[in-house]
C-alpha positions, 0 to 999 in steps of 0.5 A: 716682382720683376715685369717678366716674373709678373707676366709668367706668374699671371700666365701660369694659370690656365684660366688667365691664359684662356681669358687673355686669348678671349680678349685677344681679338676684341675688347670684352666686358667682364660679363662677356668674359665670364660667360666664356670661362668655367669660373664664377664672375668674382673669380673672373674679376680676380683673374682680370686684376692679376692680368691687369697688374701684370701689364697684360690687360688694360681696362676702360669704362664704357657707361656702367661696364668695364671692358678689357683688352690686351695691353700690347706693351705689357707683352713686350717684356715677355717677348724680349725675354723669350727672344733673348733665348732665341738669340742664344739658340741661333748663336749655338746653331751658328757655332755648331754649323761652323764647327761641322763645316770645319770638321768636313774640311779636315776630312 
């Protein structure tokens, strides 16, 4: 799967979006994350794996605990994809504005 497809597939699940939002401010342990969502701890681990595989999270060990944090580089593929649409929208807006200005000149 392409990087953008993996990110979009990972973010399609509301629990994964919730997890990503939880670790946005600071790295959290699996236990801390599990306490903030309404799924079992094994399910949290599965969701974390999907987010990590999609490049949205990265894991590091501190002692016996795994801590997860947002992988900002992983978000860049999604940002580029969305911004490409924005460029199209701005281009269409510009063309419409030019067309409107030319129409007003004719009248």
